[in-house]
PDB file of N, CA, C, O and CB in Angstrom:
ATOM      1  N   MET A   1     104.855  88.585  65.708  1.00  0.00           N
ATOM      2  CA  MET A   1     105.716  89.742  65.465  1.00  0.00           C
ATOM      3  C   MET A   1     104.940  91.013  65.771  1.00  0.00           C
ATOM      4  O   MET A   1     103.716  91.061  65.646  1.00  0.00           O
ATOM      5  CB  MET A   1     106.238  89.757  64.000  1.00  0.00           C
ATOM      6  N   MET A   2     105.670  92.029  66.172  1.00  0.00           N
ATOM      7  CA  MET A   2     105.080  93.343  66.396  1.00  0.00           C
ATOM      8  C   MET A   2     105.952  94.385  65.723  1.00  0.00           C
ATOM      9  O   MET A   2     107.131  94.154  65.455  1.00  0.00           O
ATOM     10  CB  MET A   2     104.925  93.643  67.913  1.00  0.00           C
ATOM     11  N   GLN A   3     105.357  95.527  65.455  1.00  0.00           N
ATOM     12  CA  GLN A   3     106.102  96.627  64.858  1.00  0.00           C
ATOM     13  C   GLN A   3     106.301  97.710  65.912  1.00  0.00           C
ATOM     14  O   GLN A   3     105.356  98.157  66.562  1.00  0.00           O
ATOM     15  CB  GLN A   3     105.365  97.192  63.606  1.00  0.00           C
ATOM     16  N   LEU A   4     107.558  98.118  66.060  1.00  0.00           N
ATOM     17  CA  LEU A   4     107.910  99.163  67.020  1.00  0.00           C
ATOM     18  C   LEU A   4     108.700 100.252  66.302  1.00  0.00           C
ATOM     19  O   LEU A   4     109.467  99.980  65.378  1.00  0.00           O
ATOM     20  CB  LEU A   4     108.730  98.579  68.212  1.00  0.00           C
ATOM     21  N   GLN A   5     108.496 101.480  66.743  1.00  0.00           N
ATOM     22  CA  GLN A   5     109.280 102.595  66.236  1.00  0.00           C
ATOM     23  C   GLN A   5     109.982 103.256  67.414  1.00  0.00           C
ATOM     24  O   GLN A   5     109.348 103.598  68.412  1.00  0.00           O
ATOM     25  CB  GLN A   5     108.385 103.616  65.467  1.00  0.00           C
ATOM     26  N   VAL A   6     111.261 103.427  67.294  1.00  0.00           N
ATOM     27  CA  VAL A   6     112.052 104.074  68.338  1.00  0.00           C
ATOM     28  C   VAL A   6     111.762 105.568  68.296  1.00  0.00           C
ATOM     29  O   VAL A   6     111.851 106.200  67.243  1.00  0.00           O
ATOM     30  CB  VAL A   6     113.582 103.790  68.156  1.00  0.00           C
ATOM     31  N   THR A   7     111.416 106.120  69.445  1.00  0.00           N
ATOM     32  CA  THR A   7     111.148 107.555  69.537  1.00  0.00           C
ATOM     33  C   THR A   7     112.335 108.322  70.108  1.00  0.00           C
ATOM     34  O   THR A   7     112.489 109.520  69.867  1.00  0.00           O
ATOM     35  CB  THR A   7     109.918 107.803  70.393  1.00  0.00           C
ATOM     36  N   ASN A   8     113.168 107.623  70.865  1.00  0.00           N
ATOM     37  CA  ASN A   8     114.359 108.248  71.433  1.00  0.00           C
ATOM     38  C   ASN A   8     115.351 107.138  71.767  1.00  0.00           C
ATOM     39  O   ASN A   8     114.975 106.101  72.314  1.00  0.00           O
ATOM     40  CB  ASN A   8     114.010 109.106  72.708  1.00  0.00           C
ATOM     41  N   ILE A   9     116.609 107.362  71.436  1.00  0.00           N
ATOM     42  CA  ILE A   9     117.630 106.359  71.730  1.00  0.00           C
ATOM     43  C   ILE A   9     118.948 107.063  72.037  1.00  0.00           C
ATOM     44  O   ILE A   9     119.283 108.084  71.438  1.00  0.00           O
ATOM     45  CB  ILE A   9     117.798 105.367  70.542  1.00  0.00           C
ATOM     46  N   ARG A  10     119.678 106.495  72.979  1.00  0.00           N
ATOM     47  CA  ARG A  10     121.016 107.008  73.305  1.00  0.00           C
ATOM     48  C   ARG A  10     121.980 105.832  73.273  1.00  0.00           C
ATOM     49  O   ARG A  10     121.806 104.844  73.987  1.00  0.00           O
ATOM     50  CB  ARG A  10     121.040 107.727  74.713  1.00  0.00           C
ATOM     51  N   PHE A  11     122.998 105.958  72.433  1.00  0.00           N
ATOM     52  CA  PHE A  11     124.017 104.921  72.294  1.00  0.00           C
ATOM     53  C   PHE A  11     125.218 105.235  73.183  1.00  0.00           C
ATOM     54  O   PHE A  11     125.425 106.381  73.581  1.00  0.00           O
ATOM     55  CB  PHE A  11     124.457 104.787  70.824  1.00  0.00           C
ATOM     56  N   ASP A  12     125.993 104.220  73.483  1.00  0.00           N
ATOM     57  CA  ASP A  12     127.235 104.384  74.239  1.00  0.00           C
ATOM     58  C   ASP A  12     128.366 104.607  73.240  1.00  0.00           C
ATOM     59  O   ASP A  12     129.074 103.672  72.866  1.00  0.00           O
ATOM     60  CB  ASP A  12     127.522 103.135  75.154  1.00  0.00           C
ATOM     61  N   PHE A  13     128.526 105.859  72.814  1.00  0.00           N
ATOM     62  CA  PHE A  13     129.582 106.215  71.871  1.00  0.00           C
ATOM     63  C   PHE A  13     130.892 106.548  72.592  1.00  0.00           C
ATOM     64  O   PHE A  13     131.897 106.818  71.934  1.00  0.00           O
ATOM     65  CB  PHE A  13     129.141 107.401  71.012  1.00  0.00           C
ATOM     66  N   ASP A  14     130.902 106.535  73.926  1.00  0.00           N
ATOM     67  CA  ASP A  14     132.102 106.890  74.682  1.00  0.00           C
ATOM     68  C   ASP A  14     133.255 105.962  74.332  1.00  0.00           C
ATOM     69  O   ASP A  14     133.071 104.759  74.146  1.00  0.00           O
ATOM     70  CB  ASP A  14     131.824 106.841  76.189  1.00  0.00           C
ATOM     71  N   GLY A  15     134.417 106.527  74.247  1.00  0.00           N
ATOM     72  CA  GLY A  15     135.610 105.735  74.011  1.00  0.00           C
ATOM     73  C   GLY A  15     135.961 105.570  72.545  1.00  0.00           C
ATOM     74  O   GLY A  15     136.998 104.988  72.225  1.00  0.00           O
ATOM     75  N   ASP A  16     135.117 106.073  71.640  1.00  0.00           N
ATOM     76  CA  ASP A  16     135.421 105.981  70.214  1.00  0.00           C
ATOM     77  C   ASP A  16     135.556 107.391  69.661  1.00  0.00           C
ATOM     78  O   ASP A  16     134.565 108.056  69.360  1.00  0.00           O
ATOM     79  CB  ASP A  16     134.320 105.181  69.447  1.00  0.00           C
ATOM     80  N   ASP A  17     136.794 107.829  69.533  1.00  0.00           N
ATOM     81  CA  ASP A  17     137.049 109.180  69.042  1.00  0.00           C
ATOM     82  C   ASP A  17     137.001 109.254  67.521  1.00  0.00           C
ATOM     83  O   ASP A  17     137.094 110.344  66.957  1.00  0.00           O
ATOM     84  CB  ASP A  17     138.396 109.668  69.535  1.00  0.00           C
ATOM     85  N   ASP A  18     136.855 108.100  66.840  1.00  0.00           N
ATOM     86  CA  ASP A  18     136.842 108.078  65.383  1.00  0.00           C
ATOM     87  C   ASP A  18     135.485 108.464  64.801  1.00  0.00           C
ATOM     88  O   ASP A  18     135.406 108.789  63.616  1.00  0.00           O
ATOM     89  CB  ASP A  18     137.233 106.708  64.891  1.00  0.00           C
ATOM     90  N   ILE A  19     134.430 108.440  65.586  1.00  0.00           N
ATOM     91  CA  ILE A  19     133.093 108.752  65.091  1.00  0.00           C
ATOM     92  C   ILE A  19     132.798 110.229  65.331  1.00  0.00           C
ATOM     93  O   ILE A  19     132.998 110.750  66.428  1.00  0.00           O
ATOM     94  CB  ILE A  19     132.023 107.858  65.777  1.00  0.00           C
ATOM     95  N   THR A  20     132.317 110.891  64.281  1.00  0.00           N
ATOM     96  CA  THR A  20     132.035 112.326  64.390  1.00  0.00           C
ATOM     97  C   THR A  20     130.626 112.553  64.946  1.00  0.00           C
ATOM     98  O   THR A  20     129.803 111.639  64.993  1.00  0.00           O
ATOM     99  CB  THR A  20     132.185 113.017  63.012  1.00  0.00           C
ATOM    100  N   ASP A  21     130.380 113.771  65.357  1.00  0.00           N
ATOM    101  CA  ASP A  21     129.046 114.123  65.853  1.00  0.00           C
ATOM    102  C   ASP A  21     127.999 113.941  64.751  1.00  0.00           C
ATOM    103  O   ASP A  21     126.885 113.493  65.020  1.00  0.00           O
ATOM    104  CB  ASP A  21     129.027 115.579  66.375  1.00  0.00           C
ATOM    105  N   ASP A  22     128.355 114.288  63.516  1.00  0.00           N
ATOM    106  CA  ASP A  22     127.420 114.107  62.398  1.00  0.00           C
ATOM    107  C   ASP A  22     127.094 112.627  62.174  1.00  0.00           C
ATOM    108  O   ASP A  22     125.949 112.282  61.882  1.00  0.00           O
ATOM    109  CB  ASP A  22     128.006 114.714  61.111  1.00  0.00           C
ATOM    110  N   GLU A  23     128.085 111.761  62.309  1.00  0.00           N
ATOM    111  CA  GLU A  23     127.843 110.323  62.169  1.00  0.00           C
ATOM    112  C   GLU A  23     126.940 109.811  63.286  1.00  0.00           C
ATOM    113  O   GLU A  23     126.080 108.962  63.050  1.00  0.00           O
ATOM    114  CB  GLU A  23     129.170 109.552  62.169  1.00  0.00           C
ATOM    115  N   LYS A  24     127.130 110.317  64.488  1.00  0.00           N
ATOM    116  CA  LYS A  24     126.265 109.936  65.609  1.00  0.00           C
ATOM    117  C   LYS A  24     124.818 110.320  65.321  1.00  0.00           C
ATOM    118  O   LYS A  24     123.902 109.536  65.572  1.00  0.00           O
ATOM    119  CB  LYS A  24     126.742 110.602  66.915  1.00  0.00           C
ATOM    120  N   ILE A  25     124.614 111.514  64.799  1.00  0.00           N
ATOM    121  CA  ILE A  25     123.272 111.990  64.460  1.00  0.00           C
ATOM    122  C   ILE A  25     122.676 111.130  63.349  1.00  0.00           C
ATOM    123  O   ILE A  25     121.503 110.762  63.413  1.00  0.00           O
ATOM    124  CB  ILE A  25     123.311 113.477  64.030  1.00  0.00           C
ATOM    125  N   ASP A  26     123.474 110.809  62.334  1.00  0.00           N
ATOM    126  CA  ASP A  26     122.993 109.977  61.230  1.00  0.00           C
ATOM    127  C   ASP A  26     122.554 108.597  61.713  1.00  0.00           C
ATOM    128  O   ASP A  26     121.513 108.096  61.288  1.00  0.00           O
ATOM    129  CB  ASP A  26     124.080 109.832  60.168  1.00  0.00           C
ATOM    130  N   ILE A  27     123.328 107.986  62.587  1.00  0.00           N
ATOM    131  CA  ILE A  27     122.987 106.665  63.129  1.00  0.00           C
ATOM    132  C   ILE A  27     121.685 106.744  63.918  1.00  0.00           C
ATOM    133  O   ILE A  27     120.796 105.909  63.751  1.00  0.00           O
ATOM    134  CB  ILE A  27     124.130 106.125  64.028  1.00  0.00           C
ATOM    135  N   THR A  28     121.579 107.738  64.767  1.00  0.00           N
ATOM    136  CA  THR A  28     120.377 107.908  65.584  1.00  0.00           C
ATOM    137  C   THR A  28     119.159 108.169  64.705  1.00  0.00           C
ATOM    138  O   THR A  28     118.098 107.590  64.937  1.00  0.00           O
ATOM    139  CB  THR A  28     120.563 109.059  66.585  1.00  0.00           C
ATOM    140  N   ASP A  29     119.294 109.031  63.701  1.00  0.00           N
ATOM    141  CA  ASP A  29     118.181 109.337  62.796  1.00  0.00           C
ATOM    142  C   ASP A  29     117.734 108.102  62.021  1.00  0.00           C
ATOM    143  O   ASP A  29     116.537 107.879  61.840  1.00  0.00           O
ATOM    144  CB  ASP A  29     118.579 110.445  61.820  1.00  0.00           C
ATOM    145  N   GLU A  30     118.683 107.309  61.570  1.00  0.00           N
ATOM    146  CA  GLU A  30     118.339 106.102  60.822  1.00  0.00           C
ATOM    147  C   GLU A  30     117.529 105.136  61.689  1.00  0.00           C
ATOM    148  O   GLU A  30     116.566 104.534  61.213  1.00  0.00           O
ATOM    149  CB  GLU A  30     119.612 105.411  60.306  1.00  0.00           C
ATOM    150  N   ILE A  31     117.907 104.991  62.929  1.00  0.00           N
ATOM    151  CA  ILE A  31     117.207 104.083  63.838  1.00  0.00           C
ATOM    152  C   ILE A  31     115.797 104.591  64.127  1.00  0.00           C
ATOM    153  O   ILE A  31     114.848 103.807  64.131  1.00  0.00           O
ATOM    154  CB  ILE A  31     117.994 103.921  65.150  1.00  0.00           C
ATOM    155  N   THR A  32     115.650 105.886  64.368  1.00  0.00           N
ATOM    156  CA  THR A  32     114.327 106.420  64.713  1.00  0.00           C
ATOM    157  C   THR A  32     113.413 106.532  63.500  1.00  0.00           C
ATOM    158  O   THR A  32     112.200 106.664  63.665  1.00  0.00           O
ATOM    159  CB  THR A  32     114.469 107.782  65.367  1.00  0.00           C
ATOM    160  N   ASN A  33     113.949 106.485  62.300  1.00  0.00           N
ATOM    161  CA  ASN A  33     113.131 106.557  61.088  1.00  0.00           C
ATOM    162  C   ASN A  33     112.772 105.184  60.536  1.00  0.00           C
ATOM    163  O   ASN A  33     112.232 105.081  59.434  1.00  0.00           O
ATOM    164  CB  ASN A  33     113.853 107.351  60.028  1.00  0.00           C
ATOM    165  N   THR A  34     113.063 104.141  61.282  1.00  0.00           N
ATOM    166  CA  THR A  34     112.798 102.770  60.846  1.00  0.00           C
ATOM    167  C   THR A  34     111.693 102.162  61.701  1.00  0.00           C
ATOM    168  O   THR A  34     111.651 102.360  62.915  1.00  0.00           O
ATOM    169  CB  THR A  34     114.083 101.907  60.925  1.00  0.00           C
ATOM    170  N   ILE A  35     110.801 101.420  61.052  1.00  0.00           N
ATOM    171  CA  ILE A  35     109.826 100.604  61.766  1.00  0.00           C
ATOM    172  C   ILE A  35     110.453  99.221  61.909  1.00  0.00           C
ATOM    173  O   ILE A  35     110.833  98.603  60.914  1.00  0.00           O
ATOM    174  CB  ILE A  35     108.426 100.546  61.010  1.00  0.00           C
ATOM    175  N   TRP A  36     110.561  98.741  63.124  1.00  0.00           N
ATOM    176  CA  TRP A  36     111.243  97.491  63.414  1.00  0.00           C
ATOM    177  C   TRP A  36     110.225  96.369  63.620  1.00  0.00           C
ATOM    178  O   TRP A  36     109.336  96.479  64.464  1.00  0.00           O
ATOM    179  CB  TRP A  36     112.143  97.642  64.655  1.00  0.00           C
ATOM    180  N   ASP A  37     110.358  95.296  62.852  1.00  0.00           N
ATOM    181  CA  ASP A  37     109.548  94.095  63.034  1.00  0.00           C
ATOM    182  C   ASP A  37     110.293  93.164  63.981  1.00  0.00           C
ATOM    183  O   ASP A  37     111.305  92.570  63.610  1.00  0.00           O
ATOM    184  CB  ASP A  37     109.249  93.390  61.665  1.00  0.00           C
ATOM    185  N   VAL A  38     109.794  93.040  65.192  1.00  0.00           N
ATOM    186  CA  VAL A  38     110.493  92.281  66.224  1.00  0.00           C
ATOM    187  C   VAL A  38     109.519  91.383  66.982  1.00  0.00           C
ATOM    188  O   VAL A  38     108.302  91.547  66.902  1.00  0.00           O
ATOM    189  CB  VAL A  38     111.211  93.229  67.198  1.00  0.00           C
ATOM    190  N   ILE A  39     110.082  90.443  67.708  1.00  0.00           N
ATOM    191  CA  ILE A  39     109.280  89.526  68.517  1.00  0.00           C
ATOM    192  C   ILE A  39     108.804  90.214  69.800  1.00  0.00           C
ATOM    193  O   ILE A  39     107.644  90.096  70.194  1.00  0.00           O
ATOM    194  CB  ILE A  39     110.091  88.257  68.859  1.00  0.00           C
ATOM    195  N   ASP A  40     109.733  90.938  70.441  1.00  0.00           N
ATOM    196  CA  ASP A  40     109.410  91.636  71.686  1.00  0.00           C
ATOM    197  C   ASP A  40     110.416  92.766  71.884  1.00  0.00           C
ATOM    198  O   ASP A  40     111.258  93.017  71.021  1.00  0.00           O
ATOM    199  CB  ASP A  40     109.422  90.654  72.907  1.00  0.00           C
ATOM    200  N   GLU A  41     110.324  93.439  73.017  1.00  0.00           N
ATOM    201  CA  GLU A  41     111.176  94.588  73.290  1.00  0.00           C
ATOM    202  C   GLU A  41     112.654  94.214  73.380  1.00  0.00           C
ATOM    203  O   GLU A  41     113.514  94.974  72.934  1.00  0.00           O
ATOM    204  CB  GLU A  41     110.742  95.252  74.572  1.00  0.00           C
ATOM    205  N   ASP A  42     112.951  93.051  73.952  1.00  0.00           N
ATOM    206  CA  ASP A  42     114.347  92.607  74.023  1.00  0.00           C
ATOM    207  C   ASP A  42     114.919  92.368  72.634  1.00  0.00           C
ATOM    208  O   ASP A  42     116.090  92.648  72.377  1.00  0.00           O
ATOM    209  CB  ASP A  42     114.461  91.330  74.860  1.00  0.00           C
ATOM    210  N   ASP A  43     114.085  91.850  71.744  1.00  0.00           N
ATOM    211  CA  ASP A  43     114.504  91.620  70.362  1.00  0.00           C
ATOM    212  C   ASP A  43     114.806  92.945  69.669  1.00  0.00           C
ATOM    213  O   ASP A  43     115.719  93.022  68.847  1.00  0.00           O
ATOM    214  CB  ASP A  43     113.419  90.847  69.588  1.00  0.00           C
ATOM    215  N   LEU A  44     114.042  93.988  69.996  1.00  0.00           N
ATOM    216  CA  LEU A  44     114.298  95.322  69.432  1.00  0.00           C
ATOM    217  C   LEU A  44     115.702  95.784  69.782  1.00  0.00           C
ATOM    218  O   LEU A  44     116.448  96.232  68.911  1.00  0.00           O
ATOM    219  CB  LEU A  44     113.261  96.342  69.945  1.00  0.00           C
ATOM    220  N   VAL A  45     116.060  95.678  71.047  1.00  0.00           N
ATOM    221  CA  VAL A  45     117.391  96.096  71.498  1.00  0.00           C
ATOM    222  C   VAL A  45     118.473  95.281  70.792  1.00  0.00           C
ATOM    223  O   VAL A  45     119.474  95.834  70.338  1.00  0.00           O
ATOM    224  CB  VAL A  45     117.520  95.942  73.033  1.00  0.00           C
ATOM    225  N   GLU A  46     118.272  93.984  70.701  1.00  0.00           N
ATOM    226  CA  GLU A  46     119.253  93.118  70.045  1.00  0.00           C
ATOM    227  C   GLU A  46     119.391  93.447  68.560  1.00  0.00           C
ATOM    228  O   GLU A  46     120.504  93.504  68.038  1.00  0.00           O
ATOM    229  CB  GLU A  46     118.860  91.651  70.218  1.00  0.00           C
ATOM    230  N   GLU A  47     118.275  93.662  67.885  1.00  0.00           N
ATOM    231  CA  GLU A  47     118.303  93.994  66.456  1.00  0.00           C
ATOM    232  C   GLU A  47     119.058  95.295  66.202  1.00  0.00           C
ATOM    233  O   GLU A  47     119.870  95.374  65.280  1.00  0.00           O
ATOM    234  CB  GLU A  47     116.875  94.102  65.905  1.00  0.00           C
ATOM    235  N   ILE A  48     118.795  96.309  67.011  1.00  0.00           N
ATOM    236  CA  ILE A  48     119.450  97.600  66.828  1.00  0.00           C
ATOM    237  C   ILE A  48     120.939  97.498  67.145  1.00  0.00           C
ATOM    238  O   ILE A  48     121.767  98.072  66.437  1.00  0.00           O
ATOM    239  CB  ILE A  48     118.791  98.668  67.711  1.00  0.00           C
ATOM    240  N   THR A  49     121.278  96.775  68.198  1.00  0.00           N
ATOM    241  CA  THR A  49     122.691  96.596  68.546  1.00  0.00           C
ATOM    242  C   THR A  49     123.434  95.879  67.426  1.00  0.00           C
ATOM    243  O   THR A  49     124.548  96.265  67.072  1.00  0.00           O
ATOM    244  CB  THR A  49     122.828  95.808  69.861  1.00  0.00           C
ATOM    245  N   CYS A  50     122.826  94.841  66.872  1.00  0.00           N
ATOM    246  CA  CYS A  50     123.454  94.111  65.767  1.00  0.00           C
ATOM    247  C   CYS A  50     123.564  94.977  64.514  1.00  0.00           C
ATOM    248  O   CYS A  50     124.563  94.907  63.797  1.00  0.00           O
ATOM    249  CB  CYS A  50     122.660  92.842  65.453  1.00  0.00           C
ATOM    250  N   ALA A  51     122.543  95.795  64.248  1.00  0.00           N
ATOM    251  CA  ALA A  51     122.531  96.627  63.050  1.00  0.00           C
ATOM    252  C   ALA A  51     123.558  97.752  63.109  1.00  0.00           C
ATOM    253  O   ALA A  51     124.130  98.128  62.086  1.00  0.00           O
ATOM    254  CB  ALA A  51     121.156  97.208  62.843  1.00  0.00           C
ATOM    255  N   THR A  52     123.789  98.288  64.299  1.00  0.00           N
ATOM    256  CA  THR A  52     124.680  99.445  64.422  1.00  0.00           C
ATOM    257  C   THR A  52     126.069  99.101  64.948  1.00  0.00           C
ATOM    258  O   THR A  52     127.048  99.774  64.624  1.00  0.00           O
ATOM    259  CB  THR A  52     124.056 100.461  65.322  1.00  0.00           C
ATOM    260  N   GLY A  53     126.146  98.060  65.753  1.00  0.00           N
ATOM    261  CA  GLY A  53     127.414  97.726  66.396  1.00  0.00           C
ATOM    262  C   GLY A  53     127.642  98.501  67.680  1.00  0.00           C
ATOM    263  O   GLY A  53     128.714  98.402  68.277  1.00  0.00           O
ATOM    264  N   TRP A  54     126.654  99.272  68.117  1.00  0.00           N
ATOM    265  CA  TRP A  54     126.781 100.099  69.318  1.00  0.00           C
ATOM    266  C   TRP A  54     125.852  99.598  70.400  1.00  0.00           C
ATOM    267  O   TRP A  54     124.736  99.162  70.118  1.00  0.00           O
ATOM    268  CB  TRP A  54     126.483 101.569  69.004  1.00  0.00           C
ATOM    269  N   CYS A  55     126.314  99.658  71.648  1.00  0.00           N
ATOM    270  CA  CYS A  55     125.463  99.319  72.791  1.00  0.00           C
ATOM    271  C   CYS A  55     124.495 100.475  73.044  1.00  0.00           C
ATOM    272  O   CYS A  55     124.812 101.639  72.798  1.00  0.00           O
ATOM    273  CB  CYS A  55     126.324  99.022  74.068  1.00  0.00           C
ATOM    274  N   ILE A  56     123.317 100.125  73.537  1.00  0.00           N
ATOM    275  CA  ILE A  56     122.282 101.111  73.799  1.00  0.00           C
ATOM    276  C   ILE A  56     122.280 101.452  75.290  1.00  0.00           C
ATOM    277  O   ILE A  56     122.224 100.561  76.138  1.00  0.00           O
ATOM    278  CB  ILE A  56     120.891 100.588  73.346  1.00  0.00           C
ATOM    279  N   GLU A  57     122.341 102.750  75.600  1.00  0.00           N
ATOM    280  CA  GLU A  57     122.254 103.203  76.989  1.00  0.00           C
ATOM    281  C   GLU A  57     120.804 103.361  77.419  1.00  0.00           C
ATOM    282  O   GLU A  57     120.439 102.991  78.535  1.00  0.00           O
ATOM    283  CB  GLU A  57     123.004 104.527  77.171  1.00  0.00           C
ATOM    284  N   SER A  58     119.977 103.908  76.536  1.00  0.00           N
ATOM    285  CA  SER A  58     118.555 104.059  76.845  1.00  0.00           C
ATOM    286  C   SER A  58     117.763 104.072  75.544  1.00  0.00           C
ATOM    287  O   SER A  58     118.273 104.444  74.486  1.00  0.00           O
ATOM    288  CB  SER A  58     118.292 105.359  77.666  1.00  0.00           C
ATOM    289  N   ILE A  59     116.495 103.654  75.650  1.00  0.00           N
ATOM    290  CA  ILE A  59     115.653 103.580  74.462  1.00  0.00           C
ATOM    291  C   ILE A  59     114.200 103.788  74.864  1.00  0.00           C
ATOM    292  O   ILE A  59     113.740 103.267  75.880  1.00  0.00           O
ATOM    293  CB  ILE A  59     115.833 102.222  73.734  1.00  0.00           C
ATOM    294  N   ASP A  60     113.486 104.558  74.050  1.00  0.00           N
ATOM    295  CA  ASP A  60     112.047 104.724  74.163  1.00  0.00           C
ATOM    296  C   ASP A  60     111.457 104.358  72.806  1.00  0.00           C
ATOM    297  O   ASP A  60     112.067 104.611  71.768  1.00  0.00           O
ATOM    298  CB  ASP A  60     111.656 106.194  74.596  1.00  0.00           C
ATOM    299  N   TYR A  61     110.291 103.773  72.820  1.00  0.00           N
ATOM    300  CA  TYR A  61     109.681 103.337  71.561  1.00  0.00           C
ATOM    301  C   TYR A  61     108.170 103.339  71.711  1.00  0.00           C
ATOM    302  O   TYR A  61     107.631 103.467  72.811  1.00  0.00           O
ATOM    303  CB  TYR A  61     110.189 101.925  71.150  1.00  0.00           C
ATOM    304  N   ARG A  62     107.500 103.193  70.570  1.00  0.00           N
ATOM    305  CA  ARG A  62     106.057 103.105  70.571  1.00  0.00           C
ATOM    306  C   ARG A  62     105.646 101.936  69.679  1.00  0.00           C
ATOM    307  O   ARG A  62     106.366 101.557  68.755  1.00  0.00           O
ATOM    308  CB  ARG A  62     105.413 104.437  70.094  1.00  0.00           C
ATOM    309  N   HIS A  63     104.486 101.381  69.969  1.00  0.00           N
ATOM    310  CA  HIS A  63     103.935 100.336  69.128  1.00  0.00           C
ATOM    311  C   HIS A  63     103.285 100.985  67.915  1.00  0.00           C
ATOM    312  O   HIS A  63     102.562 101.973  68.036  1.00  0.00           O
ATOM    313  CB  HIS A  63     102.917  99.464  69.910  1.00  0.00           C
ATOM    314  N   VAL A  64     103.549 100.422  66.755  1.00  0.00           N
ATOM    315  CA  VAL A  64     102.926 100.899  65.521  1.00  0.00           C
ATOM    316  C   VAL A  64     101.712 100.024  65.273  1.00  0.00           C
ATOM    317  O   VAL A  64     101.834  98.813  65.088  1.00  0.00           O
ATOM    318  CB  VAL A  64     103.926 100.861  64.299  1.00  0.00           C
ATOM    319  N   LEU A  65     100.550 100.638  65.271  1.00  0.00           N
ATOM    320  CA  LEU A  65      99.315  99.898  65.032  1.00  0.00           C
ATOM    321  C   LEU A  65      99.002  99.928  63.549  1.00  0.00           C
ATOM    322  O   LEU A  65      98.991 100.987  62.922  1.00  0.00           O
ATOM    323  CB  LEU A  65      98.140 100.484  65.855  1.00  0.00           C
ATOM    324  N   VAL A  66      98.751  98.772  63.009  1.00  0.00           N
ATOM    325  CA  VAL A  66      98.500  98.663  61.572  1.00  0.00           C
ATOM    326  C   VAL A  66      97.019  98.730  61.311  1.00  0.00           C
ATOM    327  O   VAL A  66      96.592  98.656  60.159  1.00  0.00           O
ATOM    328  CB  VAL A  66      99.085  97.364  61.000  1.00  0.00           C
TER     329      VAL A  66
END
């Protein structure tokens, strides 16, 4: 396992008029404020997609060294 922290992420919120701009910011902030324990980078994307229900358009992250 490795620990990764998302430094920048963009979700595909297009097509959902029910989500407010504040909710989009809250979702993004929650993801970037979490240290993710994952197997690899693909697992990171899958974990975040499952946790939020949103597809990811782009993602940047860093390895957290313990």
